[in-house]
N, C-alpha and C positions, 0 to 999 in steps of 0.2 A: 073561311076564309078572310086574310086582312082586309081591313078597308083601305082602296086606294085613296090615300092623301091628299094624292098630286089632282085627283079629280074635282078637290073641293079646299080652292084655295083662303076660306075665312076659316077654315079648323087648323089648329096650331100642328107643326110637325111632330110624330111620334104620341100625336094622342090616341087615346082607346076609341074604340068604336063609340056611337053615342056623345062622345065630348061635345058641349056645346059651340055652336060657331062662335068663333073670335078673331075680328078683321087683324090681320098682321102682315108682316113683308113690306111694309110700303116705308120709305124715306123720307122726311118734313123738311122742308126747307122754311122756315119763319122767320122773316123780314119784320125787324120791331123799330118802327118812325116815331119820334116825339110824339104827338098826338093832336088832338083837335077838339074844341067844344062841339056840340050834337047841332048847335044854333047858336047866332048872337045877339039872344036876346038875355035877360038879368039872370034870370033861374039856369040858362043853359053854361052861362059864361060863369056864374056861381061856383056850379057844383066842377064845372073844369078847371076853375082858379083853387079852389081849398082842394083838389086832390093834387095838382101840383105844387102849391103852394105849402102843403102839409108835408110834403116830402123830404125827409131829413138828410138826402143826397143834395136837395135844393136850397133848402133851407136849415142849417145845423144847429139852429137857435132853440134850446130846452124848451118843452112845449109849456110850460107853466111861465114863462114870460112871453114867447110867442102865440099861441092858439088864441088868447083872451084875445091880442091887438088882430089878429087875423078875422076872427069870427066876429068882431065888433067892429073895426076901425074900416080895414083893406077890403073886407067881402061887404063891405055895406057901400064902398063908393066905385073899385075897380072895375065890377061888373059892366058898369054904364061905360067908363072909358075905354076899355077892352072892347068892349060888344061893338061902340062906333068904330074901333078900328078895323075890325073882323068885319063889320058891314059893309065899309069902303073897298074889300078886296072879294066879299063874297060870290062863290059860284051860285049866281039865283036859279041858273038853270036845272041844275043839279041836287041844290039847297044845299051845298055842303061845302066845308072851305076847299081852297085850294088844295093846299096839305094833301088831303082827302082824294082829289080829285087826279093830281098828280101821283100819289103813293098807288093809288090802282092802275095807273098807266106805266108806271114801273114795272111793279110785280107783275104785270098781265103779259109784261115785254121778255119779264125773268122766268115765267111761267113757258114761256113759249120756247125758250131758248133752251130752258134744264128738260122741256117734254122730246125737243128734237135732238138730245144728247142721251138721253135714258127712259123717255117714253114715260106709262102711268107707273112706273117703279117712283117715279118722286113727284110728292106733293109740293107747292110752293103755294104759300098764304101769308097773310102780314096781321102785324096789330099794331095797338097803338100804347105807347108807356101810359099814358092817360086821356081818358074818353075812351072812345068807340072805333072801333072792335076792338073789345080789353084782350089782355094776351091770354089771361086765363080761358076766355070762351074760345080763342082761335086754336088755342093749346089742347083743350078737349076734346073740339071736332075732329083736330088731325090724329089725336088717339084715336078717337072712334072710327074714323077714314081707315086706321091699320096702320100706321106710322109707328114703329116702337123705336125707331131712329130719328131723332130730329136736330140738323143743324140752325142753330139761332143767331142770326144776323144783325144787330144792332146798325142802325144806318146811319154812322157816323165815322167818320174817316179818321179822326183824332180823337184818344182814348182821351174821358175826363170822368172823374167820378159822376159829377150830376148827369151824365148823359149814357156813356156807355154800361157804366157801375149799376145805374139805376134801372135801367133795362132787364140788365141781367139777372137783380136781386126781384124784380117784378117775375122774372121766368121759376127762376127757384121758390118763388111764394106758388105760386102756381103747380109748380111740379109735387108742393108738397100736399095739396089735394087730390092727386094721381092715385087710384087703386093699385094699377100698374104704370110704373113711373115708366116712360121710354128714357132709352141712352139719349144725350146729350152731348154734345159738342157747339161752343160757342166760338164766334168767329171774335180775331183780334181785331182791333186800327188798322186801317190800311192807307195811313198817309203818305207814306212814302212808296207805295207799288208804282210802278213805271205806268203800269195803264190808267191809274187815277191822275198822276201828273200830266200824262199825254192827253186824258181827256179835259183837264182842265186847260190844258193850253190850246187846246182846239176849240174850245168854248170862246176862250178870248179872242184867236185870231177871228172866229165865226164872226162875232159880235161887233169887233172892231173895222172889220173888213177893210184891211188894210191903213186903216186910219192909226197913229199913233200917240196917243193922249200924253200929256206933260208927266202924267203920275196914275200908275195901277194902285187902288189902295184893295189890299187885302182884308177885307173887316171879319174878324172871326167874334161866334157869341164869345162875351165875357163871361169872367168868373172872380170870385174877391180873389184879392193877389194873396192871402194866407193861404188858400189852399195850395198855390204852387209853392210854397214856403213848406209847406207839410208833405211835399212828395209828389204832387199830382203831375205826372208830364204833360199837360194839355197845351201848359205855355210853350216846351220844348220844341214839342210836336207841329204848333202853329208855325213858329219860327221856320223849322226844318220845311214845310210846304212849301211856304213863299220862297226860302231860297232856291227848293228844285225847281218850282214850277218858275222864276226869272231864269234860273238853268237852260231850262228847255226853250222857252221864247226867245232865249239870248238876247236880252235887254240887260242895260249896264244896272250896278247896284243900286245905285241912288232912282232908279226908274219904277221901283215898286217898293210901297212900304208896307208894313205889318199895324192893325190897328182892333180894338175891342168894342163891340158895340152893347147894348143891351144891359145897362149897369141897375142894377134896384140895389135899393137901401143906401143906409149912411156911411158904410165901411169904403175902404180904397179898394179898387178892382184893377183888372189888370190894364196898364195906361199902355199907350194913348187911346183915350177915347175917340172912336170914328167921329162920332158928332162934332167933337172940338176938332179933332186931329184936321177934318177935310176944310173946316170956316179957316182954320189958322192954314190951311194951302192957300185958300183964296187968297186970304190977308195978305201973303207974298208973293202973290202975282203968279201963283199955279191956279188956272183958270179953266184949264182942259182935264179933266179926271174921268177914269172910268173905276168901279167899284164892282168886286167879286168877294163871294162870300164859300170860300172853299170849306167850311166847316160842316154847311147846310148841304146834305145830297139834294135836298129836293125844298121849291120855294113856297115860303109861307110866311106869316103873320112878320116876323122880322128880318124880311127881305122886301117881299111885296110892299106892305105897309112902311116899315122904320126906315130901311135903305131907299127907296123910291119915294117916301113922303118927308121924315123927319130930318134925314142926314141930307136928302136932295136940297131941302128949303134952308139948312143950316150951309152949305156951301155957297147956294145962290144968293142966301143974304149977307154972306160976307163978301159977296163981288164975284163967285163963279158963273162962269159964262156956259160951260160944256159938260154935261153929267152925263155919263155912259154906266147903265147898271148892266152886268154881265149876270144872266139867269144862271141859276145853278143847275147841276147837269142833270135832273129830272130824269125823261125815259130818253136822253138821246145816248144813239145806239153804242158811241164809245165806252159810256158809262155802262150799260146794260151790261155791254161785253166784258167788258171788267168785271162786273159782279159774278155775273156766270163763270167766269175764270176762277175766284175767290171760292165759289160753290163747289168745282170741282176740287180744287184743292182741299177742301173741308170734308167731303165725301169719300176720301181716298181710303179703300178698304171696306166699304160701306157698297158701293156700286160701283159696277165694272168700266 
C-alpha cells in the first residue's frame, strides 16, 4: 500500500517509502538590518568595524591601498571612539545595542502580523549585514526549519549600493553554501509607497503634537557624491521621499530641507552635510527645528548618538534654541502594517 505522505509533513511530496525526513513546505521572510557590534569594548568594536569597513560596497578603495591603512591606523584608534559613542546609548539591561533591541521588536510584531494572515506556513526572522545574527546563520536556520522559499527584505526604504545591494550580496554568498538552495525573492526599495510616507508623516505629527518648527530637516545617511555620478539612485530617491513627505504634511516647499550625515573620509559626499546645515540655519535665525531620518527604519548609533548628540550640539552652539528629534519608525503600528503589506505582495503565488 503506498505511503500516506500527507501524514508525514517532513517527507517531500512524491517521495518513496523510506525516504529520509526533510523539512519542507514553509515560506521564510528574512528581514535584514544594517548591523551591530556584540559589545562596546575594543575588540567587539574592532571586529564589527573591520567587517563593515572591509565591505567593497562601503569602501571601494583597492585592498592594497586601503587594508594597510585600515588595519594599522584606523582600527587601532576608531574602536575606542566608536565604542564610547555606543556606550552612551547602550541598552545595559539587555546588554545589546538599541538597534538590536528595536529590530527584535519590529520583527516580533511583523511575525505576529504574518501569523495572523498565514499561520505557521510563514516563518519570520531577521539577520544583520554586519555582526550578529549573521545572514548565513539565520538563512541556515530557516532552511533547516523547512523554508524552501524565502522573501528577503533589506530594511532600507531607499536603494543604495552600500545598503540594499550589500545586504543582497551577503544573502547570495550565504546561498552559495547551501546544499539545497531555497527559491529567493528580494524586496525592492519602498521609498515612495503611500503607506511608508503616511507612516513618516504620522510620526512627525505625533512627535510635534501640534507644534510647527521653523524647519523640518530630513537627514539621510550620506555617501560619496561620485556614487551618484556612477548611477546610484539613492540621492534621487531621498529627494523624492522629502517631497512626498512635504506633500503629505501639506507644508510649504521651504519648510522642509534635505541633508546628509555621517561623512567619512576626505572626498566630497552628498551635500549639504547635516551637521553644517543645521548650524547655518541657526546662524540665519532659524532657531526652532525638527530633524527626522527617513533612510533609517530603526533607531541606531547614527540617529540616537549622531543626531541627538553631534548634530544637536552643532545647532545649539550656533545659536539654536529648540531642537526636536523625530524617532525612526521602529515598531510603530503604521510601519509594521506597511511592512506586512509589502511582504504580502512579495509572497504572491507562494501563499494564499
